[in-house]
C-alpha positions as CSV (number, residue, x, y, z in Angstrom):
1,M,33.3,-195.6,-77.2
2,K,34.6,-192.9,-79.1
3,M,35.2,-189.8,-77.0
4,D,35.3,-186.3,-78.7
5,D,37.8,-183.4,-77.6
6,S,35.5,-181.9,-75.0
7,D,34.6,-185.4,-73.6
8,K,38.6,-185.8,-73.5
9,N,39.2,-182.7,-71.5
10,K,36.7,-183.6,-68.9
11,K,38.5,-186.7,-68.4
12,L,41.7,-184.9,-68.2
13,L,39.9,-182.5,-65.3
14,L,38.8,-185.7,-62.9
15,P,42.2,-186.3,-61.4
16,R,41.5,-182.3,-59.8
17,L,38.2,-182.7,-59.6
18,W,38.1,-186.7,-58.3
19,K,40.9,-187.8,-56.5
20,K,40.3,-187.1,-53.3
21,S,37.2,-189.7,-53.2
22,L,40.1,-192.7,-53.2
23,L,41.9,-191.9,-50.0
24,A,40.1,-194.1,-47.3
25,L,40.5,-191.0,-44.8
26,G,37.7,-189.3,-45.1
27,L,38.9,-186.7,-47.5
28,G,36.4,-186.5,-49.8
29,F,34.4,-188.3,-52.5
30,A,33.0,-188.2,-56.6
31,L,33.0,-184.1,-57.3
32,I,31.1,-185.0,-60.2
33,P,28.8,-181.7,-61.6
34,L,25.5,-182.4,-61.9
35,N,22.6,-181.1,-64.2
36,A,20.8,-178.2,-62.8
37,L,17.5,-179.4,-63.1
38,T,14.9,-178.0,-60.7
39,V,11.4,-180.3,-60.5
40,A,8.6,-179.1,-62.0
41,G,6.3,-176.7,-60.1
42,Q,9.6,-175.8,-57.5
43,A,11.5,-173.6,-58.7
44,S,12.5,-171.8,-55.8
45,S,13.8,-174.6,-55.0
46,P,17.7,-175.1,-55.2
47,T,18.7,-177.2,-58.1
48,I,20.4,-180.7,-58.2
49,E,23.6,-178.9,-58.7
50,E,23.6,-176.9,-55.8
51,L,22.4,-179.1,-53.8
52,D,25.5,-181.2,-54.9
53,Q,27.7,-178.2,-54.1
54,Q,26.5,-177.9,-50.9
55,A,26.7,-181.3,-50.0
56,T,30.7,-181.7,-51.4
57,A,31.2,-178.4,-49.6
58,Y,30.4,-179.9,-46.2
59,Y,31.4,-183.6,-47.0
60,T,35.2,-181.6,-48.2
61,A,35.1,-179.9,-44.7
62,G,34.5,-182.7,-43.1
63,K,30.9,-182.2,-42.1
64,Y,29.4,-185.6,-43.0
65,I,26.5,-184.7,-41.3
66,Q,25.6,-181.4,-42.5
67,A,26.1,-182.8,-45.9
68,L,23.6,-185.8,-45.2
69,S,20.4,-183.5,-46.5
70,P,21.1,-182.1,-49.0
71,A,23.1,-185.2,-50.8
72,L,19.5,-187.2,-50.3
73,Q,17.9,-183.8,-51.4
74,A,19.6,-184.2,-54.9
75,F,18.8,-188.0,-54.9
76,E,15.2,-187.0,-54.5
77,F,15.2,-184.4,-57.1
78,H,16.7,-187.2,-59.5
79,Q,14.3,-189.6,-58.8
80,S,11.4,-187.0,-59.2
81,A,13.3,-186.3,-62.6
82,K,13.0,-189.8,-63.1
83,T,16.7,-189.8,-64.2
84,T,16.8,-193.5,-63.2
85,A,19.6,-195.1,-65.3
86,T,22.3,-192.2,-65.8
87,P,25.5,-191.2,-64.9
88,G,24.3,-188.4,-63.0
89,L,22.2,-190.8,-61.0
90,G,24.8,-193.0,-60.8
91,A,26.8,-189.8,-59.1
92,S,24.1,-188.8,-56.7
93,L,24.5,-192.2,-55.1
94,N,27.8,-192.9,-55.0
95,K,28.0,-189.5,-53.0
96,L,25.4,-190.4,-50.7
97,A,26.9,-194.1,-49.9
98,E,30.1,-192.2,-49.5
99,I,28.4,-189.9,-47.0
100,Y,26.8,-193.0,-45.2
101,R,30.1,-195.0,-44.9
102,S,32.1,-191.7,-43.4
103,L,29.2,-191.9,-40.9
104,G,30.0,-195.7,-39.8
105,D,26.4,-196.6,-41.5
106,Y,27.6,-199.3,-43.7
107,D,24.4,-201.5,-44.1
108,R,23.2,-198.1,-46.0
109,A,26.1,-197.4,-48.0
110,Q,26.9,-200.3,-49.4
111,P,23.2,-200.6,-51.9
112,L,23.9,-197.2,-52.7
113,F,27.7,-198.2,-53.9
114,E,26.1,-201.2,-55.8
115,K,23.6,-199.5,-57.4
116,S,25.6,-196.4,-58.7
117,L,28.4,-199.3,-59.5
118,Q,25.5,-201.2,-61.7
119,I,24.5,-197.8,-63.6
120,Y,28.5,-196.9,-64.0
121,E,29.0,-200.3,-65.3
122,E,25.8,-199.8,-67.6
123,S,26.5,-196.4,-69.0
124,L,29.9,-195.7,-69.4
125,D,33.1,-196.9,-70.7
126,S,34.9,-199.8,-68.8
127,N,38.3,-197.3,-68.2
128,D,35.9,-194.3,-66.8
129,P,37.3,-193.1,-63.8
130,Q,33.7,-192.4,-62.0
131,L,33.8,-196.6,-62.3
132,A,36.8,-196.8,-60.0
133,A,35.1,-194.4,-57.6
134,S,32.3,-196.8,-57.1
135,Y,34.7,-200.1,-56.8
136,N,36.8,-198.1,-54.0
137,G,33.6,-197.6,-52.1
138,L,32.4,-200.5,-52.6
139,A,35.6,-201.7,-51.2
140,L,35.8,-199.7,-48.6
141,V,32.5,-200.5,-47.6
142,H,33.5,-204.2,-47.2
143,Y,36.6,-203.5,-45.6
144,H,34.7,-201.4,-43.1
145,K,32.7,-204.6,-41.8
146,G,35.5,-207.2,-41.9
147,E,34.9,-209.1,-45.5
148,F,38.7,-208.7,-46.6
149,G,38.1,-211.0,-50.0
150,P,35.2,-208.9,-51.2
151,A,37.6,-205.6,-50.1
152,E,40.3,-206.8,-51.8
153,K,38.9,-208.0,-55.3
154,Y,36.9,-204.0,-55.9
155,F,40.2,-202.3,-54.9
156,Y,42.3,-204.4,-57.7
157,K,38.9,-203.6,-59.8
158,A,39.8,-200.0,-59.5
159,L,43.4,-200.2,-59.6
160,K,42.7,-201.4,-63.4
161,V,40.3,-199.0,-64.1
162,L,43.1,-196.2,-62.9
163,D,45.9,-197.4,-64.6
164,Q,43.9,-197.8,-67.9
165,S,42.7,-194.3,-66.9
166,F,46.1,-192.3,-65.8
167,G,48.8,-194.8,-65.5
168,P,50.6,-196.5,-62.8
169,R,51.7,-193.3,-60.8
170,H,48.9,-191.2,-60.5
171,P,47.5,-189.9,-57.2
172,N,44.3,-191.6,-57.6
173,Q,46.3,-194.9,-58.3
174,A,48.6,-193.9,-55.2
175,A,45.3,-193.7,-52.8
176,V,43.8,-196.8,-54.2
177,I,47.0,-198.5,-53.2
178,N,47.0,-196.8,-49.5
179,N,43.8,-198.7,-49.3
180,L,45.1,-201.9,-50.5
181,A,47.6,-201.3,-48.1
182,R,45.6,-201.1,-45.0
183,L,43.6,-204.1,-46.0
184,H,47.0,-205.7,-45.8
185,E,47.5,-204.7,-42.9
186,A,44.4,-205.9,-40.9
187,A,44.4,-209.4,-42.8
188,G,48.5,-209.3,-40.4
189,A,50.2,-209.4,-43.5
190,F,52.6,-206.6,-42.0
191,P,55.6,-206.4,-45.0
192,Q,53.5,-206.4,-48.0
193,A,51.5,-203.4,-45.9
194,E,54.8,-202.0,-45.5
195,S,55.9,-201.7,-49.4
196,L,52.5,-200.8,-50.6
197,Y,52.7,-197.7,-48.0
198,E,56.0,-196.8,-49.3
199,Q,55.0,-197.1,-52.2
200,S,51.6,-195.0,-52.0
201,L,53.8,-192.3,-50.5
202,E,56.0,-192.0,-52.6
203,I,53.5,-191.3,-55.5
204,L,51.8,-188.9,-53.7
205,Q,55.4,-187.0,-53.1
206,T,56.3,-186.4,-56.4
207,S,52.6,-185.6,-57.6
208,L,51.6,-183.2,-54.6
209,G,54.7,-182.1,-52.8
210,S,55.4,-182.9,-49.2
211,V,52.6,-180.5,-47.7
212,H,49.3,-181.9,-48.5
213,P,46.7,-184.0,-46.7
214,D,47.0,-186.8,-48.1
215,I,50.6,-187.5,-47.6
216,A,49.4,-186.6,-43.6
217,A,47.4,-189.3,-43.9
218,S,49.9,-191.6,-45.8
219,L,52.6,-191.0,-42.6
220,N,49.8,-191.5,-40.5
221,N,49.0,-194.6,-41.8
222,Q,52.6,-196.1,-41.9
223,A,53.1,-195.3,-38.0
224,L,50.5,-196.7,-37.3
225,L,51.2,-199.9,-39.0
226,Y,55.1,-199.8,-37.2
227,H,53.1,-199.1,-33.8
228,R,51.0,-202.5,-34.4
229,M,54.0,-204.5,-35.5
230,G,56.4,-203.8,-32.3
231,G,60.5,-203.1,-32.6
232,H,59.9,-199.8,-34.5
233,D,59.1,-197.3,-31.6
234,E,61.6,-195.1,-32.8
235,K,59.6,-194.2,-36.2
236,V,56.2,-194.2,-35.2
237,E,56.9,-190.7,-32.7
238,P,58.2,-188.6,-36.2
239,L,55.7,-189.8,-38.4
240,Y,52.8,-189.1,-36.4
241,K,54.1,-185.6,-35.6
242,R,54.8,-185.1,-38.9
243,A,51.3,-185.7,-40.1
244,L,50.1,-183.4,-37.5
245,S,52.0,-181.1,-38.5
246,I,51.1,-180.8,-42.0
247,Y,47.1,-181.1,-41.1
248,R,48.1,-177.8,-39.0
249,E,49.7,-176.4,-41.7
250,V,47.0,-176.9,-44.5
251,S,44.4,-175.4,-41.7
252,Q,43.0,-179.4,-41.6
253,T,42.6,-179.3,-37.6
254,N,39.1,-179.6,-37.8
255,F,39.1,-183.0,-39.8
256,P,38.6,-186.5,-39.1
257,G,42.2,-187.5,-40.2
258,F,44.0,-185.1,-37.5
259,S,41.5,-187.1,-35.0
260,D,42.8,-190.4,-36.3
261,T,46.6,-188.7,-35.9
262,L,45.5,-187.5,-32.6
263,C,43.8,-190.5,-31.4
264,N,47.3,-192.7,-32.7
265,L,49.7,-190.8,-30.8
266,G,47.4,-191.1,-27.9
267,D,47.6,-194.4,-27.8
268,F,51.5,-194.6,-28.5
269,Y,52.1,-192.6,-26.0
270,L,50.2,-194.5,-23.7
271,D,52.3,-198.5,-24.7
272,I,55.6,-196.1,-23.8
273,G,53.8,-194.9,-20.4
274,E,54.1,-191.6,-21.4
275,Y,51.1,-191.2,-19.6
276,K,50.8,-187.1,-19.5
277,K,51.4,-186.6,-23.2
278,A,48.2,-189.4,-23.6
279,H,46.0,-187.8,-21.9
280,P,45.3,-184.2,-23.9
281,L,45.4,-185.7,-27.3
282,L,43.1,-188.1,-26.7
283,V,40.9,-185.8,-25.2
284,Q,40.8,-183.5,-28.2
285,S,40.6,-186.5,-30.6
286,L,37.1,-187.5,-28.6
287,S,36.1,-183.8,-28.8
288,L,36.9,-183.3,-32.5
289,R,35.2,-187.2,-33.6
290,N,31.9,-186.1,-31.3
291,K,31.5,-183.3,-33.1
292,T,32.2,-184.1,-37.0
293,L,31.1,-188.1,-36.9
294,G,28.4,-188.1,-34.0
295,P,27.9,-189.8,-31.0
296,N,27.5,-193.2,-32.5
297,H,29.9,-193.4,-35.2
298,P,32.7,-196.4,-34.8
299,D,35.5,-194.5,-34.8
300,L,34.5,-192.8,-32.0
301,A,35.1,-196.0,-30.0
302,H,38.5,-195.7,-30.8
303,S,39.3,-193.0,-28.8
304,L,37.1,-193.3,-25.6
305,D,39.1,-196.9,-25.7
306,G,42.2,-194.4,-25.5
307,L,41.0,-192.6,-23.0
308,A,39.8,-195.5,-20.4
309,K,43.3,-196.9,-20.9
310,Y,44.3,-193.6,-19.7
311,Y,41.8,-193.9,-16.8
312,I,43.3,-197.7,-15.9
313,A,46.7,-196.8,-15.9
314,I,46.8,-194.3,-13.3
315,G,44.1,-196.0,-11.4
316,Q,40.9,-193.6,-11.9
317,Y,38.9,-196.5,-12.6
318,D,35.4,-194.9,-12.2
319,H,36.3,-192.3,-15.1
320,A,37.1,-195.5,-17.3
321,E,34.4,-197.7,-17.0
322,P,31.7,-195.6,-18.9
323,L,33.9,-194.7,-21.4
324,V,34.6,-198.2,-22.2
325,G,31.1,-199.5,-21.8
326,R,30.2,-196.6,-24.3
327,S,33.0,-198.2,-26.7
328,L,32.1,-201.6,-27.0
329,S,27.7,-200.5,-27.4
330,I,28.8,-198.4,-30.0
331,R,30.8,-201.4,-31.9
332,E,28.1,-203.6,-31.3
333,N,25.4,-201.5,-32.6
334,A,27.6,-200.3,-35.9
335,L,29.7,-203.5,-36.5
336,G,27.8,-206.7,-34.9
337,Q,28.6,-209.0,-32.6
338,N,31.7,-211.0,-34.5
339,H,33.5,-207.8,-36.0
340,P,37.5,-208.0,-35.1
341,D,37.1,-204.5,-34.0
342,L,35.1,-205.5,-31.3
343,A,38.4,-206.9,-29.9
344,Y,39.6,-203.9,-28.9
345,S,36.7,-202.6,-26.9
346,L,36.7,-206.5,-24.9
347,E,40.1,-206.0,-24.1
348,T,40.0,-202.7,-22.8
349,M,37.1,-204.0,-20.6
350,A,39.1,-207.2,-19.9
351,A,41.7,-204.5,-18.6
352,F,39.4,-202.6,-16.6
353,Y,38.3,-205.9,-14.5
354,K,41.7,-207.1,-14.5
355,E,42.8,-204.2,-13.0
356,L,39.8,-204.4,-10.4
357,G,41.0,-207.9,-9.1
358,D,38.1,-209.9,-10.9
359,Y,39.5,-211.9,-12.8
360,E,36.7,-214.3,-14.2
361,K,35.1,-210.5,-15.8
362,A,38.4,-210.1,-17.1
363,T,39.1,-213.9,-18.7
364,S,35.2,-213.9,-19.9
365,F,36.2,-210.8,-22.2
366,L,39.6,-211.8,-23.0
367,Q,38.3,-215.2,-24.2
368,R,35.5,-213.6,-26.3
369,A,37.8,-211.1,-28.0
370,L,40.4,-214.4,-29.3
371,E,37.1,-216.3,-30.3
372,I,36.2,-213.0,-32.3
373,R,39.7,-212.6,-33.7
374,K,40.3,-216.3,-34.5
375,G,36.9,-216.5,-37.0
376,S,37.4,-213.6,-38.4
377,L,40.9,-213.3,-38.9
378,G,42.0,-217.0,-38.7
379,N,43.7,-219.0,-36.4
380,S,47.6,-217.8,-37.6
381,H,47.2,-213.8,-37.5
382,P,49.2,-211.8,-35.2
383,D,46.2,-210.6,-33.7
384,V,45.2,-213.5,-32.6
385,G,48.8,-214.2,-31.0
386,K,48.3,-210.7,-29.1
387,S,45.2,-212.1,-27.2
388,L,46.7,-215.3,-26.1
389,H,49.5,-213.0,-24.6
390,K,46.9,-211.3,-22.9
391,L,45.5,-214.2,-21.7
392,A,48.4,-215.4,-20.5
393,E,49.5,-212.4,-18.9
394,L,45.5,-212.4,-17.1
395,Y,46.6,-216.2,-16.1
396,D,49.5,-215.8,-14.8
397,E,48.6,-212.8,-12.4
398,A,45.4,-214.9,-11.3
399,G,47.9,-217.5,-10.7
400,D,46.7,-219.8,-12.9
401,H,50.7,-220.7,-13.8
402,E,50.5,-224.2,-16.0
403,R,47.5,-222.2,-18.1
404,A,49.4,-219.1,-18.4
405,E,52.6,-221.0,-19.6
406,T,50.7,-222.5,-22.2
407,M,49.2,-219.6,-23.3
408,Y,52.8,-218.2,-23.4
409,Y,53.8,-220.6,-25.6
410,R,50.7,-220.5,-28.4
411,S,51.1,-216.8,-28.6
412,V,54.8,-217.2,-29.4
413,K,54.0,-220.1,-31.9
414,V,51.4,-218.0,-33.8
415,L,53.0,-214.7,-33.5
416,K,56.5,-216.2,-35.0
417,E,54.5,-218.1,-38.0
418,S,52.9,-214.8,-38.9
419,S,55.8,-212.8,-38.6
420,H,57.0,-215.0,-41.5
421,P,54.3,-215.3,-44.3
């Protein structure tokens, strides 16, 4: 399909309007202007364009709950205007899907992304960047649901479109590379994830400078990877602190990315025994996530787990129990019974019962976490090795030294194999 000059100019503007849709850290979505249509007989009602602008403003401010209402109204306007197979409807579907994804409602988001993608594939050029937005959004839904195969497929589709549209060193491309790195990290392929994070950060810094929220998000991801890998503690704290500094400098301290980094740094301090440093970060993260994501978002469970682990560490078990119970309930309801992230809540619950001396309950939670990880991630994933190690420690403390030795051996074997793919 041949583009005239005005079409080309519109396409050149897309990086500025749409780039943030790709970074998987709640940074925005497809800011594609819709036609100013009103429903017949409702001339005083907001136009689709106005509703779109409202939804965009709320979303880019990190106010996902408030963004939902105008996005739904815009979608309904499209439906009543019978724009059933146009790019405008595709954009409306994509926006609504992105809001549901950011709210943790992946089952609602997925069919909307799929419908948007169907419309785009039928009505747009094969290298149109709007296609990449749908591919990336659908990939993220599969990623959040622990479905790594489909997620990888759609990330690569998005990269192919973006490479054709903008070339290999555009911020959009870097954002999808960042998401692909997260996928490799979740799958336990740490060296590949590290290389992709470095590639993404280098492109973003070249394109956006050193002070930008996308840079902060990328730094947070790198720090989290080094924390998970172990043996890189000297890198972790400076990266998190630099990310927080950038968020403060660009006035994004009420955004999900900022609360993510607060929680991650709090977790790191817990792991190195810096409990006084951890506590205020975890409390602030929980407060921000409650306010911006609502009470049932799976990311909220991360903050609840962190705060519960803090109270377990200082012996305030009565404070810990309701937090970890709520975390487990949120993840079970939002993600199902077999999602790998559920294992984190189960391990925190096990830590709680271990400190109470109830080794039977602690063992049951750790065994369930192990089975979930083996089933969803495979027997050779590093998180499986970590689960085996926690079981070994529990058996050893409970006096079952023979079983502990077997678990230690298995955990070392898995961790050694996973570090040499």
